C-alpha positions in Angstrom: 4.4 -22.9 0.5 7.9 -23.1 2.1 8.8 -20.9 5.1 11.0 -18.5 3.0 8.2 -17.8 0.5 5.7 -17.4 3.4 8.0 -14.9 5.1 8.4 -12.9 1.9 4.7 -12.9 1.3 3.8 -11.6 4.7 6.5 -8.9 4.6 5.3 -7.8 1.2 1.7 -7.9 2.4 2.4 -5.8 5.5 4.3 -3.3 3.3 1.4 -2.9 0.9 -1.2 -2.7 3.7 0.9 0.0 5.3 0.9 2.0 2.1 -2.9 1.8 1.9 -3.3 2.8 5.5 -1.0 5.8 5.1 -2.3 6.9 1.7 -5.9 5.7 1.2 -6.5 8.2 -1.6 -3.7 6.8 -3.8 -4.9 4.9 -6.9 -4.6 1.2 -6.1 -5.6 -1.7 -8.4 -5.6 -5.4 -7.6 -3.3 -5.9 -10.6 -0.6 -3.5 -9.5 -0.7 -4.7 -5.9 -0.4 -8.3 -7.0 2.6 -7.3 -9.3 4.3 -5.5 -6.4 3.9 -8.5 -4.2 5.2 -10.8 -6.9 2.0 -12.9 -7.5 -0.5 -13.3 -10.2 -3.8 -11.5 -9.6 -5.9 -14.6 -8.7 -3.3 -16.0 -6.3 -2.7 -12.6 -4.7 -6.4 -12.1 -4.0 -6.7 -15.6 -2.5 -3.7 -15.0 -0.2 -4.9 -11.5 0.8 -8.4 -12.8 1.7 -6.9 -15.7 3.7 -4.8 -13.3 5.8 -6.7 -10.1 6.0 -10.2 -11.6 5.9 -11.5 -9.6 3.0 -10.7 -9.0 -0.7 -8.1 -6.2 -1.5 -10.9 -4.1 -3.1 -13.1 -4.4 0.0 -10.2 -3.6 2.3 -9.3 -0.4 0.4 -12.9 0.8 0.3 -13.3 0.2 4.1 -10.1 2.0 4.9 -11.1 4.9 2.8 -14.5 5.1 4.5 -12.9 4.8 8.0 -10.7 7.8 7.1 -13.7 9.7 5.7 -15.8 9.0 8.7 -13.2 10.3 11.1 -12.5 13.5 9.1 -16.2 14.3 8.6 -16.9 13.8 12.3 -13.8 15.6 13.7 -13.0 18.4 11.2 -14.9 21.1 9.3 -13.2 20.3 6.0 -15.4 20.5 2.9 -17.0 17.2 2.0 -15.7 17.3 -1.6 -12.1 17.8 -0.4 -12.4 14.8 1.9 -13.9 12.8 -1.0 -10.8 13.6 -3.2 -8.4 12.8 -0.3 -10.1 9.4 0.0 -9.7 8.6 -3.6 -13.1 9.7 -4.9 -13.1 12.3 -7.7 -16.9 11.9 -8.1 -18.8 13.4 -5.2 -21.9 11.4 -5.9 -20.0 8.1 -5.9 -18.4 9.1 -2.6 -21.7 9.9 -1.0 -23.2 6.6 -2.1 -20.2 4.7 -0.7 -20.3 6.6 2.6 -24.1 6.0 3.0 -23.5 2.3 2.5 -20.8 2.3 5.1 -22.3 4.6 7.7 -26.0 4.5 7.0 -26.4 8.2 6.3 -25.1 10.8 3.9 -21.9 12.6 4.8 -23.6 15.9 5.8 -26.2 14.1 7.8 -23.5 12.2 9.6 -21.6 15.4 10.4 -24.7 17.2 11.7 -25.5 14.2 13.9 -22.6 15.0 16.2 -21.5 11.3 16.4 -17.8 10.9 17.1 -16.8 7.4 16.1 -14.5 5.5 18.5 -11.2 4.4 16.9 -10.7 1.5 19.4 -11.3 -1.7 17.6 -11.6 -5.3 18.8 -9.2 -6.6 16.2 -8.2 -6.6 12.5 -6.5 -3.9 10.5 -8.0 -0.4 10.6 -7.2 3.1 9.5 -5.6 5.2 12.3 -6.0 8.9 12.6 -2.4 9.5 13.8 -1.3 8.9 10.2 -3.4 11.8 9.1 -1.8 14.4 11.3 1.5 16.1 10.9 2.4 15.9 14.6 -0.3 13.9 16.4 -0.8 15.0 20.0 2.6 16.6 20.3 4.3 13.2 20.0 7.5 14.8 18.7 7.9 16.8 21.9 7.0 13.9 24.2 9.4 11.5 22.5 12.6 13.2 21.3 14.9 10.9 19.5 18.5 10.7 18.4 20.4 8.7 15.7 23.2 6.5 16.8 25.5 3.7 15.5 25.2 0.8 17.8 27.3 -2.4 17.9 25.9 -5.9 17.4 24.6 -7.6 20.5 24.6 -11.4 21.2 21.5 -12.5 23.1 20.3 -15.8 24.5 16.9 -15.9 22.9 13.6 -17.7 22.4 11.0 -17.0 19.8 7.4 -16.0 20.7 4.6 -16.4 18.2 1.3 -14.7 19.0 -0.1 -11.4 20.1 2.4 -8.9 21.5 0.1 -8.3 24.3 1.0 -11.7 25.7 4.7 -11.1 25.9 4.5 -10.5 29.6 3.6 -14.1 30.1 6.5 -15.2 27.9 8.9 -13.2 30.2 7.3 -14.7 33.3 8.2 -18.2 31.9 11.8 -17.0 31.4 11.9 -15.8 35.0 10.7 -19.1 36.3 13.1 -21.1 34.1 16.4 -19.2 34.7 18.0 -18.3 38.0 17.9 -14.7 39.4 21.6 -14.1 38.4 20.3 -13.6 34.8 17.5 -11.2 35.8 19.7 -8.1 35.9 21.0 -8.6 32.4 19.9 -6.3 29.6 16.8 -7.8 28.0 15.6 -7.3 24.4 12.3 -7.7 22.7 12.7 -7.7 18.9 9.5 -7.3 16.9 9.4 -8.8 13.4 5.9 -7.8 12.4 4.2 -4.4 12.4 1.4 -4.2 14.9 -0.7 -1.9 12.7 -0.3 -3.8 9.4 0.3 -7.5 10.1 -2.7 -9.4 8.9 -3.1 -11.9 11.7 -2.6 -11.1 15.4 -2.0 -14.8 16.3 1.0 -15.2 14.0 3.0 -12.1 15.0 6.6 -13.0 15.6 9.0 -11.6 18.2 12.3 -12.7 19.7 13.0 -12.2 23.4 16.1 -12.8 25.5 19.0 -11.4 27.5 22.5 -10.2 26.6 25.3 -12.7 26.7 28.7 -12.0 28.2 31.8 -12.3 25.9 32.4 -16.0 25.0 29.3 -17.1 27.0 27.0 -19.7 25.4 23.3 -19.6 25.8 21.8 -21.6 28.6 20.0 -24.9 27.7 16.7 -24.2 26.1 17.7 -20.9 24.4 19.6 -20.2 21.2 22.1 -17.5 20.3 20.7 -14.6 18.3 22.7 -11.7 17.1 20.9 -8.3 17.0 22.8 -6.6 14.1 24.8 -3.5 14.6 24.3 -0.4 12.4 22.3 2.8 12.1 19.5 3.1 14.6 17.2 5.8 16.0 16.1 5.6 19.7 13.8 7.6 21.9 16.0 9.6 24.2 14.6 8.4 27.5 13.2 5.2 29.0 9.4 5.2 28.7 6.8 3.6 30.8 4.4 1.0 29.6 1.6 3.5 29.8 3.5 5.7 27.3 4.7 2.9 25.1 1.6 2.8 22.8 2.1 6.5 21.9 5.9 6.1 21.6 5.6 3.3 19.1 3.0 5.2 17.1 5.4 8.0 16.7 8.4 5.8 15.8 6.5 3.6 13.3 5.0 6.8 11.7 8.4 8.4 11.3 10.3 5.3 10.1 7.8 3.0 8.4 10.4 1.1 6.5 12.6 0.2 9.4 13.9 -3.4 9.2 14.1 -3.9 12.9 12.3 -2.6 15.9 12.9 -3.5 19.5 12.6 -2.7 23.2 15.7 -2.7 25.5 15.1 -3.3 29.2 17.7 -2.8 32.0 16.6 -6.0 33.7 13.9 -8.5 33.1 10.7 -6.5 32.3 8.5 -7.7 35.1 6.0 -6.9 36.3 5.2 -6.3 32.6 2.7 -3.5 33.3 5.3 -1.5 35.2 8.3 -2.2 32.9 10.3 0.7 31.4 11.9 0.4 28.0 14.2 2.1 25.5 12.6 2.0 22.1 14.9 1.4 19.1 14.2 1.1 15.4 16.7 0.9 12.6 17.6 -0.2 9.1 20.4 -2.8 9.3 19.9 -5.7 6.9 18.2 -8.3 9.0 15.6 -11.0 9.1 14.8 -13.8 11.5 17.4 -16.6 11.2 16.4 -20.1 10.5 15.8 -20.9 14.1 13.5 -17.9 14.5 11.3 -18.3 11.5 7.7 -19.6 11.8 7.6 -23.0 10.2 5.6 -23.4 7.0 2.0 -24.4 7.5 1.7 -28.1 7.2 -0.9 -29.9 5.0 
């Protein structure tokens, strides 16, 4: 599979996974999901299993049960309402599925007082923030505004891997380039959604610093243009300790954004203490040829 087709596949897959996570009760079939992704059923199922680690049907059932488990444990909603919201219109079928997943019937689980932890070691999981109209007051904590911003030329390098490792990538930039560059505006552009991308190790980002007019990138970096257009940004710079919640809010409000990025007023080191302006927008954009992950060989 060539790199263009692989990119299209992963974007379509992330979009469909996002739909399932946000609306587990929607009626999904393998055939309709495959059609939306542009593949025949057999090929789609194989690709989905390769990247997510389970079949589409198994993934949908697990996400529904994760949502049901959370709502049974943390709310007093009627069990039959939760069942319908999770896509089960037959209460007996829902109870059987819940018992297989949790080891007890829904009412027994509720009476046990167990509060499941939503912190997972990896993989794709349902997240309770998508089930709440305004989770934890995030709208008040992270006010936003719309703006039209111009295009920005940056000297850039691509990073492939977990976004949690970006601090190390910036540390390498700091070692490679002299301090005169360290006070430039730096940008971290994220190409894959943290919540829906199927493989943590293949997540793509572009990092770099703003170029001056007519300036060429230093050796070892390439020019990348962050497109201008309509964006929304959090009003204030946020600390790393707030960034998780800030991004939850932004990706919840604008799930179809075509670009998301952090802007830093200087090289973001030490990484744990860095402050960032969070941007997301809808200009027409994708990684250029120098920033795409090469097709898998063999």
